[in-house]
C-alpha positions as CSV (number, residue, x, y, z in Angstrom):
1,M,-15.7,15.5,-27.7
2,K,-18.7,17.0,-25.7
3,K,-19.7,15.6,-22.6
4,E,-23.0,16.5,-21.0
5,S,-23.1,17.8,-17.4
6,S,-24.1,15.6,-15.0
7,G,-23.7,17.5,-11.7
8,A,-22.5,20.8,-10.1
9,E,-18.7,19.5,-10.5
10,F,-18.9,19.7,-14.2
11,I,-16.8,22.6,-16.0
12,G,-15.4,21.1,-19.0
13,G,-13.0,22.9,-21.6
14,V,-9.5,23.8,-20.6
15,F,-8.0,23.4,-17.2
16,T,-5.4,26.1,-16.9
17,G,-2.1,25.1,-15.0
18,S,-0.4,22.1,-13.6
19,I,-1.7,19.6,-11.4
20,A,-0.5,16.5,-9.3
21,L,-2.8,13.8,-8.4
22,A,-1.4,11.4,-5.8
23,T,-4.6,9.5,-4.8
24,Q,-7.4,7.7,-6.2
25,A,-10.0,10.3,-4.5
26,A,-7.9,13.0,-5.9
27,V,-8.0,11.7,-9.7
28,D,-12.0,10.7,-9.0
29,S,-12.6,14.2,-7.8
30,F,-10.5,16.1,-10.9
31,S,-12.3,13.6,-13.2
32,L,-15.7,14.9,-12.1
33,K,-14.8,18.5,-13.7
34,G,-14.8,16.8,-17.4
35,Y,-11.8,18.5,-18.7
36,E,-10.9,18.1,-22.2
37,A,-7.3,19.5,-22.2
38,I,-4.8,20.5,-19.6
39,Q,-3.0,23.6,-20.3
40,G,0.2,22.6,-18.1
41,D,1.5,19.5,-16.6
42,L,-0.4,16.5,-15.2
43,L,1.2,14.2,-12.9
44,L,-0.4,10.9,-11.6
45,G,1.2,9.2,-8.9
46,Q,4.3,9.6,-6.8
47,S,2.4,9.4,-3.5
48,A,3.9,8.2,0.1
49,A,5.2,4.7,0.3
50,D,2.3,4.1,3.1
51,E,-0.5,5.8,0.9
52,P,-3.7,4.2,2.2
53,D,-5.0,5.4,-1.3
54,P,-3.0,5.0,-4.3
55,V,-4.0,5.6,-7.8
56,T,-5.2,2.5,-9.4
57,D,-8.1,3.8,-11.9
58,L,-7.7,6.5,-14.7
59,R,-11.1,5.9,-16.2
60,G,-12.3,9.0,-15.1
61,L,-9.9,10.8,-17.4
62,S,-11.8,9.5,-20.4
63,T,-12.6,13.1,-21.4
64,L,-9.1,14.2,-21.9
65,Q,-8.0,14.8,-25.5
66,E,-4.7,17.1,-25.1
67,I,-2.2,17.8,-22.6
68,Q,-0.3,20.9,-23.3
69,G,2.6,20.0,-21.3
70,N,4.2,16.8,-20.0
71,L,2.3,13.8,-18.6
72,S,4.0,12.0,-16.1
73,L,3.1,8.2,-14.5
74,L,5.5,8.0,-11.7
75,E,5.4,5.5,-8.9
76,N,2.0,4.5,-8.6
77,P,2.5,0.7,-7.0
78,S,-1.2,-0.4,-7.8
79,L,-1.7,1.0,-11.1
80,K,-2.1,-1.8,-13.6
81,S,-2.9,-0.1,-16.8
82,V,-3.7,3.4,-18.4
83,M,-7.7,2.6,-19.1
84,G,-9.2,5.7,-19.1
85,L,-6.8,7.4,-21.4
86,H,-8.0,6.5,-24.7
87,R,-9.2,9.6,-26.2
88,L,-5.7,11.4,-25.4
89,Q,-4.5,12.6,-28.4
90,V,-1.7,15.2,-28.0
91,I,0.8,15.6,-25.3
92,S,2.9,18.8,-26.2
93,G,5.7,17.7,-23.7
94,T,7.0,14.7,-22.4
95,L,5.6,11.5,-21.6
96,T,7.2,9.9,-18.7
97,I,6.2,6.5,-17.5
98,Q,8.8,5.4,-14.9
99,D,8.7,3.3,-11.6
100,N,4.8,1.6,-11.9
101,E,5.8,-1.8,-10.5
102,R,2.4,-3.4,-11.7
103,L,1.9,-1.6,-14.8
104,E,1.2,-4.1,-17.5
105,S,-0.4,-2.2,-20.7
106,L,-0.2,1.4,-22.2
107,A,-3.2,-0.2,-24.6
108,D,-5.4,2.8,-24.0
109,L,-3.3,5.1,-25.4
110,F,-3.8,4.1,-29.0
111,R,-5.1,7.8,-30.0
112,L,-2.0,9.3,-29.1
113,N,-0.8,11.0,-32.4
114,Y,1.7,13.0,-31.0
115,V,4.2,13.4,-28.1
116,R,7.6,15.8,-28.0
117,E,9.5,13.3,-25.6
118,L,8.9,9.7,-24.7
119,R,10.4,8.1,-21.6
120,L,10.1,4.5,-20.3
121,I,12.0,3.8,-17.3
122,Q,11.7,0.7,-14.8
123,N,8.3,-0.7,-15.2
124,P,9.0,-4.3,-14.2
125,N,5.7,-5.8,-15.7
126,L,5.3,-3.9,-18.7
127,R,6.2,-6.2,-21.8
128,H,5.2,-4.6,-25.0
129,F,4.7,-1.1,-26.7
130,E,1.3,-1.8,-27.3
131,G,-0.9,1.8,-27.5
132,L,2.7,3.5,-28.5
133,Q,2.1,2.8,-32.3
134,A,0.3,5.7,-33.5
135,V,2.1,7.2,-36.7
136,T,3.7,10.3,-35.1
137,P,5.7,13.0,-37.4
138,A,8.7,13.3,-35.4
139,I,9.9,12.8,-31.6
140,A,12.8,15.0,-29.9
141,K,13.8,12.5,-27.8
142,L,13.4,8.5,-26.8
143,H,14.9,7.0,-23.6
144,I,14.2,3.4,-22.5
145,E,16.1,2.4,-19.2
146,A,15.9,-0.8,-17.1
147,M,12.7,-2.4,-19.0
148,E,13.7,-5.6,-18.0
149,H,11.4,-7.5,-20.3
150,F,11.9,-5.6,-23.3
151,T,13.7,-8.1,-26.1
152,S,13.4,-5.6,-29.2
153,L,12.1,-2.3,-30.4
154,D,10.3,-3.5,-33.2
155,Q,6.6,-3.1,-32.0
156,L,7.3,0.6,-31.2
157,G,5.3,3.3,-33.4
158,R,6.3,4.7,-36.7
159,F,8.3,7.8,-36.6
160,R,9.6,9.8,-39.7
161,Q,12.4,11.6,-37.4
162,M,13.9,11.3,-33.9
163,G,16.2,13.6,-32.6
164,E,17.9,11.4,-29.9
165,I,17.7,8.0,-28.4
166,T,19.1,6.9,-25.2
167,I,18.7,3.1,-24.5
168,T,20.4,1.8,-21.2
169,A,20.5,-1.0,-18.7
170,N,17.9,-3.2,-20.3
171,P,19.0,-6.6,-19.4
172,N,17.0,-8.7,-22.1
173,L,17.4,-6.2,-25.0
174,T,19.1,-8.0,-27.9
175,Q,17.4,-6.8,-30.8
176,L,17.6,-3.0,-31.8
177,S,16.6,-2.6,-35.6
178,F,15.0,0.6,-35.7
179,N,12.5,-0.5,-37.9
180,F,10.0,2.0,-36.6
181,L,12.2,5.3,-38.1
182,Q,11.2,5.9,-41.8
183,E,14.2,8.6,-42.4
184,K,16.7,9.5,-39.6
185,I,18.3,9.9,-36.2
186,G,20.0,12.9,-34.6
187,S,21.9,10.9,-32.1
188,I,22.2,7.6,-30.4
189,Q,23.7,6.5,-27.0
190,I,23.3,3.1,-25.9
191,S,25.1,1.7,-22.8
192,D,25.1,-0.8,-20.3
193,N,22.7,-3.6,-22.3
194,P,24.6,-6.5,-21.9
195,G,22.9,-8.2,-25.0
196,F,24.8,-5.8,-27.2
197,G,28.2,-5.6,-28.9
198,G,29.9,-2.6,-29.1
199,L,31.9,-2.4,-32.5
200,W,28.6,-3.5,-34.1
201,W,26.6,-0.2,-32.6
202,L,29.3,2.1,-33.9
203,R,29.0,0.8,-37.5
204,F,25.2,1.2,-36.9
205,Y,25.5,4.7,-35.7
206,W,27.1,5.7,-38.8
207,L,24.8,4.2,-41.5
208,Y,21.8,6.1,-40.1
209,R,22.8,9.1,-38.7
210,D,22.2,11.1,-41.5
């Protein structure tokens, strides 16, 4: 996707290096460059608790198609959606979405077709996997922790293979059928999910391990 230059700020192409954007002003300033790829990590958030300009809007990042590293959305107290990431197709490293207390939707990640690792941790208003349903050949690790509204993983995208799965401290998770897997899993760790029984999961592990 090519974006026409609309001002002196526009550069386009690839940003080389890792960058952390902790305020909305920082996101907006970076967005003016019109980068299509980042050769490094992108961190959105993790600002101070009393930050007067928290990240609230990612729409300026709509030119971004690839991150050749990790994408982390951490501790964004005012971010409600990932609207603006709808052209993102590849994350070569880990996608971490953690401690975003008002985040309600990942729907704009619908074009994401490759991510190496996925970590969803303690996002109290995130209720479903919409946006993470693209077909992906394989994923090395899936970590789901303290997602209080998740009751099953049935809506997660289709993966042929998954190396390691960790499911921990999800108070309302009662169904874990792994219908999203088409072939095999490497290993599974399940702990502190009150809706599960231990022996049943031992049998399940050996059934799907190879």
